[in-house]
N, CA, C, O and the ligand as a Tripos MOL2 file, in Angstrom:
@<TRIPOS>MOLECULE
protein
  317   315    80     0     0
PROTEIN
NO_CHARGES

@<TRIPOS>ATOM
      1 N          10.6410   61.5160   46.9580 N.3       1 MET1
      2 CA         11.2140   61.6960   48.3030 C.3       1 MET1
      3 C          12.7400   61.6170   48.2550 C.2       1 MET1
      4 O          13.3140   60.9870   47.3670 O.2       1 MET1
      5 N          13.3600   62.2450   49.1900 N.am      2 ILE2
      6 CA         14.8170   62.2040   49.2790 C.3       2 ILE2
      7 C          15.2230   60.9170   49.9940 C.2       2 ILE2
      8 O          14.6120   60.5310   50.9910 O.2       2 ILE2
      9 N          16.2510   60.2620   49.4800 N.am      3 GLY3
     10 CA         16.6460   58.9610   49.9920 C.3       3 GLY3
     11 C          17.2470   58.9820   51.3820 C.2       3 GLY3
     12 O          17.1840   57.9650   52.0720 O.2       3 GLY3
     13 N          17.8370   60.1030   51.8370 N.am      4 LEU4
     14 CA         18.4870   60.1030   53.1440 C.3       4 LEU4
     15 C          17.7340   61.0080   54.1150 C.2       4 LEU4
     16 O          17.1810   62.0370   53.7260 O.2       4 LEU4
     17 N          17.7220   60.6120   55.3640 N.am      5 ASP5
     18 CA         16.9860   61.4060   56.3500 C.3       5 ASP5
     19 C          17.8450   62.5480   56.8960 C.2       5 ASP5
     20 O          18.9780   62.7440   56.4550 O.2       5 ASP5
     21 N          17.3170   63.2820   57.8330 N.am      6 PHE6
     22 CA         17.9760   64.4880   58.3300 C.3       6 PHE6
     23 C          19.3210   64.1910   58.9850 C.2       6 PHE6
     24 O          20.2780   64.9470   58.8200 O.2       6 PHE6
     25 N          19.3900   63.0800   59.7330 N.am      7 TYR7
     26 CA         20.6280   62.7410   60.4360 C.3       7 TYR7
     27 C          21.7780   62.5480   59.4520 C.2       7 TYR7
     28 O          22.8580   63.1050   59.6510 O.2       7 TYR7
     29 N          21.5620   61.7660   58.3960 N.am      8 TRP8
     30 CA         22.6500   61.5000   57.4600 C.3       8 TRP8
     31 C          22.9730   62.7230   56.6200 C.2       8 TRP8
     32 O          24.1220   62.9140   56.2210 O.2       8 TRP8
     33 N          21.9880   63.5410   56.3520 N.am      9 ALA9
     34 CA         22.2570   64.7960   55.6390 C.3       9 ALA9
     35 C          23.1540   65.6940   56.4790 C.2       9 ALA9
     36 O          24.0740   66.3260   55.9600 O.2       9 ALA9
     37 N          22.8820   65.7480   57.7810 N.am     10 PHE10
     38 CA         23.7000   66.5640   58.6870 C.3      10 PHE10
     39 C          25.1160   66.0190   58.7820 C.2      10 PHE10
     40 O          26.0790   66.7860   58.7610 O.2      10 PHE10
     41 N          25.2540   64.6740   58.8890 N.am     11 VAL11
     42 CA         26.5820   64.0510   58.9770 C.3      11 VAL11
     43 C          27.3720   64.3130   57.7020 C.2      11 VAL11
     44 O          28.5670   64.6050   57.7630 O.2      11 VAL11
     45 N          26.7210   64.2110   56.5520 N.am     12 LEU12
     46 CA         27.3860   64.4720   55.2700 C.3      12 LEU12
     47 C          27.8280   65.9300   55.1700 C.2      12 LEU12
     48 O          28.9340   66.2220   54.7160 O.2      12 LEU12
     49 N          26.9550   66.8400   55.5970 N.am     13 TYR13
     50 CA         27.2550   68.2710   55.5910 C.3      13 TYR13
     51 C          28.4800   68.5590   56.4680 C.2      13 TYR13
     52 O          29.3850   69.2920   56.0690 O.2      13 TYR13
     53 N          28.4890   67.9600   57.6830 N.am     14 LEU14
     54 CA         29.5950   68.1520   58.6160 C.3      14 LEU14
     55 C          30.8990   67.5830   58.0470 C.2      14 LEU14
     56 O          31.9510   68.2100   58.1690 O.2      14 LEU14
     57 N          30.8350   66.4080   57.4330 N.am     15 ALA15
     58 CA         32.0170   65.7730   56.8640 C.3      15 ALA15
     59 C          32.5820   66.6050   55.7230 C.2      15 ALA15
     60 O          33.7990   66.7480   55.6030 O.2      15 ALA15
     61 N          31.7130   67.1530   54.8890 N.am     16 LEU16
     62 CA         32.1830   68.0000   53.7860 C.3      16 LEU16
     63 C          32.8930   69.2470   54.3180 C.2      16 LEU16
     64 O          33.9150   69.6620   53.7720 O.2      16 LEU16
     65 N          32.3530   69.8380   55.3790 N.am     17 TRP17
     66 CA         33.0020   71.0090   55.9670 C.3      17 TRP17
     67 C          34.3640   70.6550   56.5610 C.2      17 TRP17
     68 O          35.3310   71.4010   56.4070 O.2      17 TRP17
     69 N          34.4320   69.5070   57.2420 N.am     18 LEU18
     70 CA         35.7090   69.0910   57.8350 C.3      18 LEU18
     71 C          36.7550   68.8490   56.7570 C.2      18 LEU18
     72 O          37.9130   69.2320   56.9180 O.2      18 LEU18
     73 N          36.3530   68.2100   55.6510 N.am     19 VAL19
     74 CA         37.2910   67.9610   54.5550 C.3      19 VAL19
     75 C          37.7620   69.2860   53.9570 C.2      19 VAL19
     76 O          38.9460   69.4510   53.6630 O.2      19 VAL19
     77 N          36.8330   70.2320   53.7770 N.am     20 THR20
     78 CA         37.1880   71.5390   53.2220 C.3      20 THR20
     79 C          38.1890   72.2610   54.1210 C.2      20 THR20
     80 O          39.1880   72.8000   53.6440 O.2      20 THR20
     81 N          37.9160   72.2670   55.4220 N.am     21 ILE21
     82 CA         38.8120   72.9350   56.3640 C.3      21 ILE21
     83 C          40.1780   72.2570   56.3730 C.2      21 ILE21
     84 O          41.2050   72.9330   56.4330 O.2      21 ILE21
     85 N          40.1950   70.9260   56.3150 N.am     22 PHE22
     86 CA         41.4530   70.1810   56.3180 C.3      22 PHE22
     87 C          42.2900   70.5090   55.0710 C.2      22 PHE22
     88 O          43.4980   70.7240   55.1670 O.2      22 PHE22
     89 N          41.6350   70.5450   53.9030 N.am     23 VAL23
     90 CA         42.3530   70.8580   52.6610 C.3      23 VAL23
     91 C          42.9250   72.2680   52.7170 C.2      23 VAL23
     92 O          44.0670   72.4920   52.3170 O.2      23 VAL23
     93 N          42.1320   73.2220   53.2120 N.am     24 LEU24
     94 CA         42.6170   74.6060   53.3060 C.3      24 LEU24
     95 C          43.7740   74.7220   54.2990 C.2      24 LEU24
     96 O          44.7120   75.4900   54.0820 O.2      24 LEU24
     97 N          43.7020   73.9550   55.3900 N.am     25 TRP25
     98 CA         44.7540   73.9810   56.4020 C.3      25 TRP25
     99 C          46.0640   73.4440   55.8240 C.2      25 TRP25
    100 O          47.1260   74.0330   56.0280 O.2      25 TRP25
    101 N          45.9800   72.3070   55.0930 N.am     26 ILE26
    102 CA         47.1800   71.7310   54.4750 C.3      26 ILE26
    103 C          47.7800   72.7090   53.4710 C.2      26 ILE26
    104 O          49.0000   72.8620   53.4050 O.2      26 ILE26
    105 N          46.9240   73.3720   52.6860 N.am     27 ARG27
    106 CA         47.4200   74.3540   51.7130 C.3      27 ARG27
    107 C          48.1410   75.4970   52.4040 C.2      27 ARG27
    108 O          49.1890   75.9460   51.9400 O.2      27 ARG27
    109 N          47.5760   75.9770   53.5250 N.am     28 GLU28
    110 CA         48.1810   77.0750   54.2670 C.3      28 GLU28
    111 C          49.5370   76.6600   54.8380 C.2      28 GLU28
    112 O          50.4980   77.4270   54.7820 O.2      28 GLU28
    113 N          49.6150   75.4340   55.3910 N.am     29 LEU29
    114 CA         50.8840   74.9540   55.9400 C.3      29 LEU29
    115 C          51.9480   74.8810   54.8540 C.2      29 LEU29
    116 O          53.0940   75.2690   55.0810 O.2      29 LEU29
    117 N          51.5760   74.3830   53.6670 N.am     30 ARG30
    118 CA         52.5280   74.2820   52.5540 C.3      30 ARG30
    119 C          53.0020   75.6690   52.1170 C.2      30 ARG30
    120 O          54.1820   75.8740   51.8350 O.2      30 ARG30
    121 N          52.0540   76.6240   52.0650 N.am     31 ARG31
    122 CA         52.3980   77.9890   51.6600 C.3      31 ARG31
    123 C          53.3590   78.6280   52.6670 C.2      31 ARG31
    124 O          54.3140   79.3000   52.2770 O.2      31 ARG31
    125 N          53.1010   78.4120   53.9760 N.am     32 LEU32
    126 CA         53.9710   78.9770   55.0100 C.3      32 LEU32
    127 C          55.3630   78.3730   54.9290 C.2      32 LEU32
    128 O          56.3530   79.0780   55.1230 O.2      32 LEU32
    129 N          55.4560   77.0660   54.6410 N.am     33 ARG33
    130 CA         56.7620   76.4180   54.5470 C.3      33 ARG33
    131 C          57.5650   77.0020   53.3910 C.2      33 ARG33
    132 O          58.7700   77.2170   53.5230 O.2      33 ARG33
    133 N          56.9070   77.2620   52.2480 N.am     34 GLN34
    134 CA         57.6130   77.8720   51.1200 C.3      34 GLN34
    135 C          58.1070   79.2640   51.4820 C.2      34 GLN34
    136 O          59.2140   79.6540   51.1110 O.2      34 GLN34
    137 N          57.2760   80.0170   52.2140 N.am     35 TYR35
    138 CA         57.6530   81.3670   52.6140 C.3      35 TYR35
    139 C          58.8630   81.3170   53.5440 C.2      35 TYR35
    140 O          59.7690   82.1410   53.4130 O.2      35 TYR35
    141 N          58.8970   80.3530   54.4930 N.am     36 ASP36
    142 CA         60.0290   80.2220   55.4120 C.3      36 ASP36
    143 C          61.3060   79.8990   54.6550 C.2      36 ASP36
    144 O          62.3690   80.4260   54.9820 O.2      36 ASP36
    145 N          61.2150   79.0390   53.6450 N.am     37 LEU37
    146 CA         62.4050   78.6890   52.8670 C.3      37 LEU37
    147 C          62.9510   79.9150   52.1540 C.2      37 LEU37
    148 O          64.1610   80.1300   52.0930 O.2      37 LEU37
    149 N          62.0220   80.7290   51.6070 N.am     38 LYS38
    150 CA         62.4760   81.9370   50.9110 C.3      38 LYS38
    151 C          63.1800   82.8830   51.8710 C.2      38 LYS38
    152 O          64.2270   83.4420   51.5450 O.2      38 LYS38
    153 N          62.5980   83.0640   53.0660 N.am     39 ILE39
    154 CA         63.1940   83.9610   54.0480 C.3      39 ILE39
    155 C          64.5490   83.4040   54.5060 C.2      39 ILE39
    156 O          65.4890   84.1730   54.7060 O.2      39 ILE39
    157 N          64.6610   82.0920   54.6730 N.am     40 GLY40
    158 CA         65.8860   81.4880   55.1620 C.3      40 GLY40
    159 C          67.0550   81.6430   54.2240 C.2      40 GLY40
    160 O          68.2060   81.6300   54.6610 O.2      40 GLY40
    161 N          66.7760   81.7940   52.9110 N.am     41 LYS41
    162 CA         67.8600   81.9090   51.9470 C.3      41 LYS41
    163 C          68.4110   83.3270   51.8500 C.2      41 LYS41
    164 O          69.4940   83.5400   51.3040 O.2      41 LYS41
    165 N          67.6680   84.2930   52.3780 N.am     42 SER42
    166 CA         68.1400   85.6700   52.2750 C.3      42 SER42
    167 C          68.5030   86.1860   53.6640 C.2      42 SER42
    168 O          68.1360   85.6100   54.6880 O.2      42 SER42
    169 N          69.2370   87.2900   53.6550 N.am     43 GLU43
    170 CA         69.6910   87.8290   54.9280 C.3      43 GLU43
    171 C          69.3750   89.3160   55.0020 C.2      43 GLU43
    172 O          69.3080   90.0060   53.9850 O.2      43 GLU43
    173 N          69.1850   89.7900   56.2230 N.am     44 LEU44
    174 CA         68.8110   91.1850   56.4200 C.3      44 LEU44
    175 C          70.0470   92.0730   56.3150 C.2      44 LEU44
    176 O          71.0640   91.8130   56.9570 O.2      44 LEU44
    177 N          69.9510   93.1040   55.5150 N.am     45 CYS45
    178 CA         71.0540   94.0480   55.3460 C.3      45 CYS45
    179 C          70.5430   95.4300   55.7270 C.2      45 CYS45
    180 O          69.3920   95.7710   55.4560 O.2      45 CYS45
    181 N          71.4070   96.2230   56.3570 N.am     46 ARG46
    182 CA         71.0010   97.5520   56.8060 C.3      46 ARG46
    183 C          71.8840   98.5980   56.1550 C.2      46 ARG46
    184 O          73.1110   98.5210   56.2100 O.2      46 ARG46
    185 N          71.2520   99.5550   55.5520 N.am     47 CYS47
    186 CA         71.9900  100.6380   54.9070 C.3      47 CYS47
    187 C          72.5440  101.5700   55.9880 C.2      47 CYS47
    188 O          71.8100  102.0030   56.8770 O.2      47 CYS47
    189 N          73.8550  101.8790   55.9070 N.am     48 ASP48
    190 CA         74.4770  102.7520   56.9080 C.3      48 ASP48
    191 C          74.0970  104.2090   56.7110 C.2      48 ASP48
    192 O          74.1400  105.0010   57.6530 O.2      48 ASP48
    193 N          73.7270  104.5590   55.4980 N.am     49 LYS49
    194 CA         73.4510  105.9670   55.2070 C.3      49 LYS49
    195 C          72.0370  106.3660   55.6070 C.2      49 LYS49
    196 O          71.8350  107.3620   56.3010 O.2      49 LYS49
    197 N          71.0390  105.5620   55.1530 N.am     50 CYS50
    198 CA         69.6540  105.9680   55.4250 C.3      50 CYS50
    199 C          68.9530  105.0360   56.4180 C.2      50 CYS50
    200 O          67.7610  105.1940   56.6830 O.2      50 CYS50
    201 N          69.6820  104.0770   56.9620 N.am     51 LYS51
    202 CA         69.1600  103.1400   57.9830 C.3      51 LYS51
    203 C          67.9810  102.3120   57.4790 C.2      51 LYS51
    204 O          67.1180  101.9220   58.2650 O.2      51 LYS51
    205 N          67.9380  102.0450   56.1860 N.am     52 TYR52
    206 CA         66.8610  101.2550   55.5920 C.3      52 TYR52
    207 C          67.2400   99.7750   55.6350 C.2      52 TYR52
    208 O          68.3550   99.4090   55.2620 O.2      52 TYR52
    209 N          66.3220   98.9280   56.0860 N.am     53 ASN53
    210 CA         66.5810   97.4940   56.1580 C.3      53 ASN53
    211 C          65.9570   96.7940   54.9680 C.2      53 ASN53
    212 O          64.8170   97.0790   54.6010 O.2      53 ASN53
    213 N          66.6930   95.8890   54.3680 N.am     54 PHE54
    214 CA         66.1570   95.1380   53.2320 C.3      54 PHE54
    215 C          66.8190   93.7630   53.1910 C.2      54 PHE54
    216 O          67.8490   93.5290   53.8230 O.2      54 PHE54
    217 N          66.2000   92.8590   52.4280 N.am     55 LEU55
    218 CA         66.6950   91.4880   52.3380 C.3      55 LEU55
    219 C          67.5390   91.3190   51.0880 C.2      55 LEU55
    220 O          67.1750   91.7850   50.0080 O.2      55 LEU55
    221 N          68.6780   90.6400   51.2490 N.am     56 ILE56
    222 CA         69.4980   90.3120   50.0860 C.3      56 ILE56
    223 C          69.7460   88.8120   50.0810 C.2      56 ILE56
    224 O          69.5950   88.1470   51.1050 O.2      56 ILE56
    225 N          70.1230   88.2920   48.9390 N.am     57 GLU57
    226 CA         70.3970   86.8620   48.8120 C.3      57 GLU57
    227 C          71.5860   86.4820   49.6920 C.2      57 GLU57
    228 O          72.4840   87.2910   49.9230 O.2      57 GLU57
    229 N          71.5810   85.2560   50.1750 N.am     58 ASN58
    230 CA         72.5780   84.8060   51.1370 C.3      58 ASN58
    231 C          73.9790   84.7220   50.5350 C.2      58 ASN58
    232 O          74.9640   84.8870   51.2560 O.2      58 ASN58
    233 N          74.0900   84.4710   49.2350 N.am     59 ASN59
    234 CA         75.4150   84.2900   48.6410 C.3      59 ASN59
    235 C          76.0260   85.5980   48.1420 C.2      59 ASN59
    236 O          77.0760   85.5770   47.5000 O.2      59 ASN59
    237 N          75.3940   86.7240   48.4210 N.am     60 PHE60
    238 CA         75.9850   88.0080   48.0630 C.3      60 PHE60
    239 C          76.4610   88.7160   49.3260 C.2      60 PHE60
    240 O          75.7760   88.6840   50.3490 O.2      60 PHE60
    241 N          77.6180   89.3490   49.2640 N.am     61 ASN61
    242 CA         78.1300   90.1040   50.3980 C.3      61 ASN61
    243 C          77.9260   91.5970   50.2320 C.2      61 ASN61
    244 O          78.0510   92.3670   51.1850 O.2      61 ASN61
    245 N          77.6110   91.9940   49.0100 N.am     62 ILE62
    246 CA         77.4890   93.4210   48.7380 C.3      62 ILE62
    247 C          76.2010   93.6590   47.9550 C.2      62 ILE62
    248 O          75.8340   92.8680   47.0870 O.2      62 ILE62
    249 N          75.5240   94.7580   48.2730 N.am     63 ALA63
    250 CA         74.2650   95.0670   47.6010 C.3      63 ALA63
    251 C          74.0780   96.5740   47.5690 C.2      63 ALA63
    252 O          74.7510   97.3210   48.2780 O.2      63 ALA63
    253 N          73.1540   96.9940   46.7340 N.am     64 ARG64
    254 CA         72.8350   98.4220   46.6730 C.3      64 ARG64
    255 C          71.5290   98.6630   47.4070 C.2      64 ARG64
    256 O          70.5830   97.8870   47.2730 O.2      64 ARG64
    257 N          71.4770   99.7220   48.1710 N.am     65 CYS65
    258 CA         70.2690  100.0680   48.9160 C.3      65 CYS65
    259 C          69.1640  100.4370   47.9280 C.2      65 CYS65
    260 O          69.3960  101.2440   47.0280 O.2      65 CYS65
    261 N          67.9710   99.8660   48.0750 N.am     66 PRO66
    262 CA         66.8830  100.1950   47.1420 C.3      66 PRO66
    263 C          66.3710  101.6210   47.2970 C.2      66 PRO66
    264 O          65.7310  102.1490   46.3880 O.2      66 PRO66
    265 N          66.6410  102.2440   48.4310 N.am     67 ARG67
    266 CA         66.1090  103.5890   48.6630 C.3      67 ARG67
    267 C          67.0750  104.6770   48.1840 C.2      67 ARG67
    268 O          66.6810  105.5860   47.4540 O.2      67 ARG67
    269 N          68.3560  104.5780   48.6040 N.am     68 CYS68
    270 CA         69.2860  105.6710   48.2840 C.3      68 CYS68
    271 C          70.4050  105.2290   47.3560 C.2      68 CYS68
    272 O          71.2760  106.0340   47.0270 O.2      68 CYS68
    273 N          70.4070  103.9740   46.9230 N.am     69 ASN69
    274 CA         71.3800  103.4460   45.9710 C.3      69 ASN69
    275 C          72.8100  103.4490   46.5160 C.2      69 ASN69
    276 O          73.7680  103.4420   45.7430 O.2      69 ASN69
    277 N          72.9560  103.4590   47.8400 N.am     70 GLU70
    278 CA         74.2660  103.4140   48.4730 C.3      70 GLU70
    279 C          74.7660  101.9700   48.5110 C.2      70 GLU70
    280 O          73.9760  101.0360   48.6510 O.2      70 GLU70
    281 N          76.0730  101.7960   48.3880 N.am     71 MET71
    282 CA         76.6720  100.4700   48.4670 C.3      71 MET71
    283 C          76.6240   99.9710   49.9180 C.2      71 MET71
    284 O          77.0410  100.6840   50.8310 O.2      71 MET71
    285 N          76.1150   98.7420   50.1360 N.am     72 CYS72
    286 CA         76.0330   98.1600   51.4730 C.3      72 CYS72
    287 C          76.8270   96.8680   51.5010 C.2      72 CYS72
    288 O          76.6490   95.9960   50.6510 O.2      72 CYS72
    289 N          77.7040   96.7560   52.4840 N.am     73 ILE73
    290 CA         78.4940   95.5400   52.6450 C.3      73 ILE73
    291 C          77.9200   94.7650   53.8110 C.2      73 ILE73
    292 O          77.7860   95.2910   54.9160 O.2      73 ILE73
    293 N          77.5850   93.5190   53.5590 N.am     74 LEU74
    294 CA         76.9960   92.6620   54.5990 C.3      74 LEU74
    295 C          78.1130   92.0490   55.4160 C.2      74 LEU74
    296 O          78.9570   91.3200   54.8930 O.2      74 LEU74
    297 N          78.1100   92.3540   56.7150 N.am     75 ARG75
    298 CA         79.0980   91.7670   57.6090 C.3      75 ARG75
    299 C          78.5680   90.4490   58.1230 C.2      75 ARG75
    300 O          77.5060   90.3850   58.7410 O.2      75 ARG75
    301 N          79.3230   89.3970   57.8570 N.am     76 LYS76
    302 CA         78.8870   88.0560   58.2840 C.3      76 LYS76
    303 C          79.0010   87.9450   59.7880 C.2      76 LYS76
    304 O          80.0200   88.2900   60.3860 O.2      76 LYS76
    305 N          77.9270   87.4520   60.3850 N.am     77 ARG77
    306 CA         77.9400   87.2420   61.8270 C.3      77 ARG77
    307 C          78.7090   85.9660   62.1600 C.2      77 ARG77
    308 O          78.6030   84.9620   61.4550 O.2      77 ARG77
    309 N          79.4750   86.0190   63.2310 N.am     78 ARG78
    310 CA         80.1830   84.8180   63.6750 C.3      78 ARG78
    311 C          79.2130   83.8970   64.3880 C.2      78 ARG78
    312 O          78.4580   84.3280   65.2590 O.2      78 ARG78
    313 N          79.2360   82.6220   64.0120 N.am     79 LYS79
    314 CA         78.2820   81.6870   64.6080 C.3      79 LYS79
    315 C          78.9890   80.7270   65.5370 C.2      79 LYS79
    316 O          78.3480   79.8610   66.1330 O.2      79 LYS79
    317 ZN         70.1690  103.5690   51.9050 Zn       80 ZN80
@<TRIPOS>BOND
     1     1     2 1
     2     2     3 1
     3     3     4 2
     4     3     5 am
     5     5     6 1
     6     6     7 1
     7     7     8 2
     8     7     9 am
     9     9    10 1
    10    10    11 1
    11    11    12 2
    12    11    13 am
    13    13    14 1
    14    14    15 1
    15    15    16 2
    16    15    17 am
    17    17    18 1
    18    18    19 1
    19    19    20 2
    20    19    21 am
    21    21    22 1
    22    22    23 1
    23    23    24 2
    24    23    25 am
    25    25    26 1
    26    26    27 1
    27    27    28 2
    28    27    29 am
    29    29    30 1
    30    30    31 1
    31    31    32 2
    32    31    33 am
    33    33    34 1
    34    34    35 1
    35    35    36 2
    36    35    37 am
    37    37    38 1
    38    38    39 1
    39    39    40 2
    40    39    41 am
    41    41    42 1
    42    42    43 1
    43    43    44 2
    44    43    45 am
    45    45    46 1
    46    46    47 1
    47    47    48 2
    48    47    49 am
    49    49    50 1
    50    50    51 1
    51    51    52 2
    52    51    53 am
    53    53    54 1
    54    54    55 1
    55    55    56 2
    56    55    57 am
    57    57    58 1
    58    58    59 1
    59    59    60 2
    60    59    61 am
    61    61    62 1
    62    62    63 1
    63    63    64 2
    64    63    65 am
    65    65    66 1
    66    66    67 1
    67    67    68 2
    68    67    69 am
    69    69    70 1
    70    70    71 1
    71    71    72 2
    72    71    73 am
    73    73    74 1
    74    74    75 1
    75    75    76 2
    76    75    77 am
    77    77    78 1
    78    78    79 1
    79    79    80 2
    80    79    81 am
    81    81    82 1
    82    82    83 1
    83    83    84 2
    84    83    85 am
    85    85    86 1
    86    86    87 1
    87    87    88 2
    88    87    89 am
    89    89    90 1
    90    90    91 1
    91    91    92 2
    92    91    93 am
    93    93    94 1
    94    94    95 1
    95    95    96 2
    96    95    97 am
    97    97    98 1
    98    98    99 1
    99    99   100 2
   100    99   101 am
   101   101   102 1
   102   102   103 1
   103   103   104 2
   104   103   105 am
   105   105   106 1
   106   106   107 1
   107   107   108 2
   108   107   109 am
   109   109   110 1
   110   110   111 1
   111   111   112 2
   112   111   113 am
   113   113   114 1
   114   114   115 1
   115   115   116 2
   116   115   117 am
   117   117   118 1
   118   118   119 1
   119   119   120 2
   120   119   121 am
   121   121   122 1
   122   122   123 1
   123   123   124 2
   124   123   125 am
   125   125   126 1
   126   126   127 1
   127   127   128 2
   128   127   129 am
   129   129   130 1
   130   130   131 1
   131   131   132 2
   132   131   133 am
   133   133   134 1
   134   134   135 1
   135   135   136 2
   136   135   137 am
   137   137   138 1
   138   138   139 1
   139   139   140 2
   140   139   141 am
   141   141   142 1
   142   142   143 1
   143   143   144 2
   144   143   145 am
   145   145   146 1
   146   146   147 1
   147   147   148 2
   148   147   149 am
   149   149   150 1
   150   150   151 1
   151   151   152 2
   152   151   153 am
   153   153   154 1
   154   154   155 1
   155   155   156 2
   156   155   157 am
   157   157   158 1
   158   158   159 1
   159   159   160 2
   160   159   161 am
   161   161   162 1
   162   162   163 1
   163   163   164 2
   164   163   165 am
   165   165   166 1
   166   166   167 1
   167   167   168 2
   168   167   169 am
   169   169   170 1
   170   170   171 1
   171   171   172 2
   172   171   173 am
   173   173   174 1
   174   174   175 1
   175   175   176 2
   176   175   177 am
   177   177   178 1
   178   178   179 1
   179   179   180 2
   180   179   181 am
   181   181   182 1
   182   182   183 1
   183   183   184 2
   184   183   185 am
   185   185   186 1
   186   186   187 1
   187   187   188 2
   188   187   189 am
   189   189   190 1
   190   190   191 1
   191   191   192 2
   192   191   193 am
   193   193   194 1
   194   194   195 1
   195   195   196 2
   196   195   197 am
   197   197   198 1
   198   198   199 1
   199   199   200 2
   200   199   201 am
   201   201   202 1
   202   202   203 1
   203   203   204 2
   204   203   205 am
   205   205   206 1
   206   206   207 1
   207   207   208 2
   208   207   209 am
   209   209   210 1
   210   210   211 1
   211   211   212 2
   212   211   213 am
   213   213   214 1
   214   214   215 1
   215   215   216 2
   216   215   217 am
   217   217   218 1
   218   218   219 1
   219   219   220 2
   220   219   221 am
   221   221   222 1
   222   222   223 1
   223   223   224 2
   224   223   225 am
   225   225   226 1
   226   226   227 1
   227   227   228 2
   228   227   229 am
   229   229   230 1
   230   230   231 1
   231   231   232 2
   232   231   233 am
   233   233   234 1
   234   234   235 1
   235   235   236 2
   236   235   237 am
   237   237   238 1
   238   238   239 1
   239   239   240 2
   240   239   241 am
   241   241   242 1
   242   242   243 1
   243   243   244 2
   244   243   245 am
   245   245   246 1
   246   246   247 1
   247   247   248 2
   248   247   249 am
   249   249   250 1
   250   250   251 1
   251   251   252 2
   252   251   253 am
   253   253   254 1
   254   254   255 1
   255   255   256 2
   256   255   257 am
   257   257   258 1
   258   258   259 1
   259   259   260 2
   260   259   261 am
   261   261   262 1
   262   262   263 1
   263   263   264 2
   264   263   265 am
   265   265   266 1
   266   266   267 1
   267   267   268 2
   268   267   269 am
   269   269   270 1
   270   270   271 1
   271   271   272 2
   272   271   273 am
   273   273   274 1
   274   274   275 1
   275   275   276 2
   276   275   277 am
   277   277   278 1
   278   278   279 1
   279   279   280 2
   280   279   281 am
   281   281   282 1
   282   282   283 1
   283   283   284 2
   284   283   285 am
   285   285   286 1
   286   286   287 1
   287   287   288 2
   288   287   289 am
   289   289   290 1
   290   290   291 1
   291   291   292 2
   292   291   293 am
   293   293   294 1
   294   294   295 1
   295   295   296 2
   296   295   297 am
   297   297   298 1
   298   298   299 1
   299   299   300 2
   300   299   301 am
   301   301   302 1
   302   302   303 1
   303   303   304 2
   304   303   305 am
   305   305   306 1
   306   306   307 1
   307   307   308 2
   308   307   309 am
   309   309   310 1
   310   310   311 1
   311   311   312 2
   312   311   313 am
   313   313   314 1
   314   314   315 1
   315   315   316 2
@<TRIPOS>SUBSTRUCTURE
     1 MET1         2 RESIDUE 1 A MET
     2 ILE2         6 RESIDUE 1 A ILE
     3 GLY3        10 RESIDUE 1 A GLY
     4 LEU4        14 RESIDUE 1 A LEU
     5 ASP5        18 RESIDUE 1 A ASP
     6 PHE6        22 RESIDUE 1 A PHE
     7 TYR7        26 RESIDUE 1 A TYR
     8 TRP8        30 RESIDUE 1 A TRP
     9 ALA9        34 RESIDUE 1 A ALA
    10 PHE10       38 RESIDUE 1 A PHE
    11 VAL11       42 RESIDUE 1 A VAL
    12 LEU12       46 RESIDUE 1 A LEU
    13 TYR13       50 RESIDUE 1 A TYR
    14 LEU14       54 RESIDUE 1 A LEU
    15 ALA15       58 RESIDUE 1 A ALA
    16 LEU16       62 RESIDUE 1 A LEU
    17 TRP17       66 RESIDUE 1 A TRP
    18 LEU18       70 RESIDUE 1 A LEU
    19 VAL19       74 RESIDUE 1 A VAL
    20 THR20       78 RESIDUE 1 A THR
    21 ILE21       82 RESIDUE 1 A ILE
    22 PHE22       86 RESIDUE 1 A PHE
    23 VAL23       90 RESIDUE 1 A VAL
    24 LEU24       94 RESIDUE 1 A LEU
    25 TRP25       98 RESIDUE 1 A TRP
    26 ILE26      102 RESIDUE 1 A ILE
    27 ARG27      106 RESIDUE 1 A ARG
    28 GLU28      110 RESIDUE 1 A GLU
    29 LEU29      114 RESIDUE 1 A LEU
    30 ARG30      118 RESIDUE 1 A ARG
    31 ARG31      122 RESIDUE 1 A ARG
    32 LEU32      126 RESIDUE 1 A LEU
    33 ARG33      130 RESIDUE 1 A ARG
    34 GLN34      134 RESIDUE 1 A GLN
    35 TYR35      138 RESIDUE 1 A TYR
    36 ASP36      142 RESIDUE 1 A ASP
    37 LEU37      146 RESIDUE 1 A LEU
    38 LYS38      150 RESIDUE 1 A LYS
    39 ILE39      154 RESIDUE 1 A ILE
    40 GLY40      158 RESIDUE 1 A GLY
    41 LYS41      162 RESIDUE 1 A LYS
    42 SER42      166 RESIDUE 1 A SER
    43 GLU43      170 RESIDUE 1 A GLU
    44 LEU44      174 RESIDUE 1 A LEU
    45 CYS45      178 RESIDUE 1 A CYS
    46 ARG46      182 RESIDUE 1 A ARG
    47 CYS47      186 RESIDUE 1 A CYS
    48 ASP48      190 RESIDUE 1 A ASP
    49 LYS49      194 RESIDUE 1 A LYS
    50 CYS50      198 RESIDUE 1 A CYS
    51 LYS51      202 RESIDUE 1 A LYS
    52 TYR52      206 RESIDUE 1 A TYR
    53 ASN53      210 RESIDUE 1 A ASN
    54 PHE54      214 RESIDUE 1 A PHE
    55 LEU55      218 RESIDUE 1 A LEU
    56 ILE56      222 RESIDUE 1 A ILE
    57 GLU57      226 RESIDUE 1 A GLU
    58 ASN58      230 RESIDUE 1 A ASN
    59 ASN59      234 RESIDUE 1 A ASN
    60 PHE60      238 RESIDUE 1 A PHE
    61 ASN61      242 RESIDUE 1 A ASN
    62 ILE62      246 RESIDUE 1 A ILE
    63 ALA63      250 RESIDUE 1 A ALA
    64 ARG64      254 RESIDUE 1 A ARG
    65 CYS65      258 RESIDUE 1 A CYS
    66 PRO66      262 RESIDUE 1 A PRO
    67 ARG67      266 RESIDUE 1 A ARG
    68 CYS68      270 RESIDUE 1 A CYS
    69 ASN69      274 RESIDUE 1 A ASN
    70 GLU70      278 RESIDUE 1 A GLU
    71 MET71      282 RESIDUE 1 A MET
    72 CYS72      286 RESIDUE 1 A CYS
    73 ILE73      290 RESIDUE 1 A ILE
    74 LEU74      294 RESIDUE 1 A LEU
    75 ARG75      298 RESIDUE 1 A ARG
    76 LYS76      302 RESIDUE 1 A LYS
    77 ARG77      306 RESIDUE 1 A ARG
    78 ARG78      310 RESIDUE 1 A ARG
    79 LYS79      314 RESIDUE 1 A LYS
    80 ZN80       317 GROUP 0 **** ****
């Protein structure tokens, strides 16, 4: 015979699901935070020639457009 009855089997099943969901939720939050940090370090640059938008590193003022290879100068916004 099985040592635990239906009630405790159900409670154990529910607890395992809650733990699984909690672990996945924490992992997702950590992944989103890393993604935000990556986005925060780069800035949006727009090519004047082909109007293509792309991200460049924050410490660079000049970049080449990935589509048409045109030189793009990032104008710093006044804050
Ligand atoms: Zn371009």
